[in-house]
N, C-alpha and C positions, 0 to 999 in steps of 0.2 A: 533369547532376550528374557530378562527377568519379568515375570508377570506382575501386573500392577494391582492385584486384588486388594492390597492394603491401602491403595490411594483412593481416598473418598472425597477429599475437599480440594476444590480448585478455585482460584481467583483469576478472572480475566480483567486486565486493566485496559480501560478505554471506554468510549461512548459512541462509537460509530457503527456503520453497517458491517465493517470488518469484524468488530468484536461480537456483533449479533451473529454473524456467520460462524465465528469460532465457537461461540456458546452452542450453536446448533450442532456443529460437528462434535464437540465434546459430549453433548447430551446423548449422542448415539452410543457412547461407551457405557457398558454395563458397570464399569468400575467407578463412575462418577455418581456419588450419591448426594453431594452437596456442591452447589455451584454458586459463586458470587461474581458480580461484575461491578467495577468501580470506575467512573460513576454510573455507567450504563445509560439506558434510555427506555422508552416505553416498550420497545420490542424485547430487549434483554430481560425486562421485568417478568416476562412470561416464562422464561427458561431458567432464570437465576434470581437470586436476591441482590438487588442493587444496593451498593454502599455509597453514600453521598460524599465521596472523597475525590477531589480533582486529580487529574493525572499528573499534575506538577507538584502535588503534596507528597513528596517522597517519604517524609517522616510518617505521615498519616497512613500511607499504604503499607509501609514496613510494620508499623505498630498493629494495624488491622490484621495483616497476615499472621503475625505472631499470636495475637490474642485469640484469633479464630482457629488457630492451629491448622493453617492452610498447608496442604501437602505440596502443591505446585502453583506457582504464579506464572501466568502467561501474559507477557507484556505486548500489547497491540501497537500503540503509537511509537513514533521515533523519538519524540522529545524526551520522555522519561528514560528511554534507553540511553540517549546521548548524555543525559544528566546523571547516569550511573545507577538507575534503579536496580538493575539486575545485580550489580556489584554489591549494593547495599543489602539486598535480600540474601545473597549467598553469605555475606559476612555475618548475617544474623542467623545462619543455619537453615535458611528456607530455600528450597529448590526453586529455580526460576528458569523459564524458557525465554531466552533473549540474550543477545551478545553483551559483552562488557562495554563500558563507555569508550574504552580504547578502540575496540573493534567497530563500534557504532560510528566512529569517525568516517567510515567508508560512505556514510550518508550525510553526517553532520558537517563535513567539510568537503565540498566538491573539489577544491584545490588539492587537498590531501589525497582524495580518491584518484585524481589524475597522476599524482606521484606514485601511488601503488600500482596503477595500471602501467605506467611507464617502466617501472622496475620489473614488473611481471611480464612485460611484452604483450599486454592485452590491447587489442586494437580499439582505438577511441578517436574522437574528433580532436584535432589540434586546438589547443587553448593556451591562453596566457592569463595570469592573475594580476589584477590591479588592486591596490589598497588605498588609492586616492582618486579623486575626480580627474586631476591633471594626468596621472598615469594612465587611467582608463581612456581618456581622449587620445593620448599618444598611441595607445595600442590599436585603436581603430584603423590606423593607416596600414597595419600589418595584415589585414584581412580584407577579403573581397565581400561585396554585398550580394545577398543579405548575409547577416551574421547573427549570432545568438549571444545574448547577455544573460548571465546566470548569477544570482546571489550565491555566495559561497556557502552560507549556512542554511539552517532549516527555515523554510518559508511556506509550509503547508501546501505545497504544490503550486504556489503562485510566484515563484522566484525566477521563472524562465520567460524571456521575451525575445521573439524574433524581430529584428529591426531591418529595414530595407534601404535606408539611406542615413547619411550623417545627421541630418536634422532630427530624425526619429531617434537615433541612437543618443544624441545629446540630451534629448528630453527625458529618455529613460534613465540615463546616468545621473542627471540632475535630480530626478525623483528618488533614486537610490542613495546617492551620496549627500545631497543637500536637504531634500525634504525628508529623508530617512523613512520612506514609506514602509520599508521592511525592517526597520530598526537594525539591531546588531547582526542580523542575518546577512546584511549587505556591507559589513565592515570591509569585506573583500568581494570583488566581482570578477567573474571569469568572462573574458572575451573569447568566443569560440567559433570555429568555422561551422557554417550551416551545411547540414547533410540532408539528403533526400532518400526516400525509400519507405517501405512499410515498417511500422514499429511492432515490436514484440516484447512481451513481458515474460521472463522466465524466473520462476520461484523455485528455490531448492532448499530442502531440509538438510542440514549438515551439522556434524559435530566438530567441524574444523578440518576433518580429513576425509571422511566418507560422505557421499552425496546421494540424495534421492531427488531427482528432478521431477517436480510436479507438472501436471498438464499445463502447457503454455497458454498464454492468454494475450489478447490484444485489447488495449484500453483506448479511450477517446478523451483527451484532455481538454480540448477547446470547448467553449461553451456552446457554440452554434454548429449546425449541420455543415458538412464540408470542411470541418476543422478550421472554422473561422472564429474570430473573436479571441478574447483573452483566455489564458490557460486557467483551469480549475483544478480541484483535487481529483477529478475524473468524472465523466458524465455517463459512463457505461463501459461494458467490456463483454467479450465472449471468449469462451474457453475452447481450445483446440482449433486454431485457425488452420485451414487446409495447407497453407504454405509452410507451416511449421512441421516439416517432415521429421521422421525419426533420425534421419541422417543429419539434418540441421541441428536438432537438439543435441545429438552426440557431439557434433563439432563445437557447439556453444559450451558444453560441459568441459571439453578438453582444452579449448582455446581461451575461454573466459573464466569459468567458475573455478576450475582446479588451480590455474596459475595464480588467481587472486587470493584464494585461500592459502596457498603455499607462501605467498609473499607476506600476507598478514601474520601467519605463524612465524615466519622468519624474523619479523619485527617485534615478536613478543606480544602480538595482539590477535591470538587465535580466535577465530569466529565460530561461535556455536549458536545456532538459531535458524532463522529463515533468511537466506541471502537472495536478494531480488536484483536481477539484472534487467535494466531497461535498455533495449537494443534497437538499432536501426539496421535493416538489411539494405545496404547501399549497393550501387552498381559495382563498387570496389570491394564488396564483402561485408562481413559483420562488423559493426562498430558499437561500442558501449556508449550510451547516452548518459546513464547514471547508474549508480548502485543504491539500493535501499537496504536497511539493516533489519527489515521486518516484513511481515505479510503486507502486500500491497492493498490499496483500496482505490478502485472497485474490483481489483483482480481476485481478492480473497472470496468475494461473493460468488464467483463463477468457477473457482478452483476447489475450494473446500467441499462443495457438494459432490465433486467428482471423486473424492477420496473414499474408497470402499473399505479400507482397513481401519483399524482403531486409531483415531487421531491422538487420543490420550497416550496410548502406548508409545507413539513416535515422539511426541513432545517430551514425555517423561524420560524416555531412553536417551534423548539428546541431553537433557538436564543432568542425567546420571553419567553420561559418557559411555553409554552402552548401545549406541545406535546401530541398527541393522537395516541398511537401505533396502535390502531384498524383501523386507516385511511390508514395505509400502506398496499397496495395490490401488490402482485407480480405474475408474470406469472409462470405457472408450466412447461414451456419449459426449454430447456437446451442451454447454450451458451458455445462455445469453442473458445479460442483465442490463437494465436501463435505469438510470438515476432520475428520480423526480426531485427537482430543485425548486427553491424559493425564487419567486420573481425578483430580479435585480442581482442575484448571485452571479459572479463572484464579487460584485460590489455590495452596496447596502441592501438590506432586505428586511421585511417584517417577520416577526415571530408570534407565536401564540395563536395561530390560525387553526381552526378545527379541521381535522382530516376525516373525510367520509369515504366509505367504500372498502375499508379494510376487512369487513366481515363477509365480503362476497368474492373472495379470492379462491379460484379453483384449487383442487388438491395437487395438481402438477405445477403449481407456481408457488414460489416462496418470496415473501416480502421481508427484506431485512431493513430494520429501522436504523437511521443515522441521526438526523437532527429532529428528534421527537421527544416529547415529555407528556405528562398528564397535567391538565389544568385543575382548578379547584373543584370543578364539577366531575372530575374523573375522565374527561374526554381526552383522546389522543390529539395533541396539537403540535404544530411545527415549532422547532427550537434550534434551527440551524439553516445553513445554506443548502447543503445536500440533505434532503429529508428522508428519502426512501430509496432502496434498490430493489427492483422487481426482477426476479430471476426465474427462468424455466430451464429444466434439464430435459433434453429430448434426444432421439437417435440422430438427428441432423440439425444443422444450423437454421435452415428456413423454418422448420417447425418450432424450434426453440425461440427463435426471434418472433414469430407470429404469436406464440402463446404469451411471451413476456409482454409484448406491446398491447395485446388484447386485454390483459389483466391491468396493465398500467393505465389504460384508458378508463377503467372503472373507478379509479381512485381520484379524488378531487380535493383540492384546497385552494384558497384564493391565491392567484398568481402562479399556480403550478406550471412548471416548464420542464420539458424533456427534449433531448435530441431525438430526431426521428430516423437517424441513419446508422445506429449501432448495428454492426454486422452486415450492413447493406452492401458494402464494397468488397466483400470477400472475393468475389470473382475477378475483381480488378487488380488484385495483388499477385 
């Protein structure tokens, strides 16, 4: 692999805990001397210089990368990837880590992802796509209850609803097609069969051909304990579930990741970046629930701390087309992370609330900022629905879980809410 000693300036795009974790991982590289984050948050400001550029301002991001002579741009969120930020950067002669807009369709269109999986022979739930309310109502009769309704486009983790009867399904469909609660993300809606089993998130670094599978993780999407309530962007995760054996991961690589990459390349949409497979281990075998075109959140917060080798080396090698998966080395420890959310999330919530307790976190716990900023007095305050991710890396899950929750209890802001069962059901899977 080409050494990266000449690479000194890196820009991370995004403002969540995922980007804070990526900044932390990149800061461990001796070859990063200048680090920027756009727009960043109160946590990334400690590791990087924040740039006040929104993630949807593609012109502003490209201009900043050029004027600051950025050597590598690492794109965190899915929306700018789907909008073509990586393409724009490369066209300007700037190296980018992240797939093209064409390859990012694996996430930005669930219907298209189903086509890819079908052509590649990748196991997934049966689904049909509706582009109108009338069509969606008609499709309900082709599935048994419960079933799943999914917005086809990007919906920030809030586009999936499990419905248990026709009345509930009609209400959700009216909300999507008539009230337009998710806007253009629900121009098309998937009606999908409901599956059961433990979920697993598998993230892989790839140049489109070679693959390095990172430590697997399990995340918790529902807002309340016991997976009750509406879906969120993720309320916590832990890395290396015991049920994710080496044999299972090898099977996922062969039956899911490699065929998907091969089909994308066959269609002229070769994928280079982080391919995320959201899986369910059903009684009938592995099934893909979704693909994401980037590092997951909250999975990144419990996966990146387990990467022992140089993260910059890997991201740059993929951007250059020189990736060596054998160079990726990961710890065999376990990471557990719990999200502290604003009261009312994923619905309406207040912001600007002071956060206390951040200065009392022990050394074996990392707090990744998500929805945070500084107020006029310089205090760290809430600025989003998911506010913080509290993560501990330990030799085993019970210890990691205990340390993460103990630290989370010391942090306080008005309305602070967390799930209490992240990692608690490990033995039941």
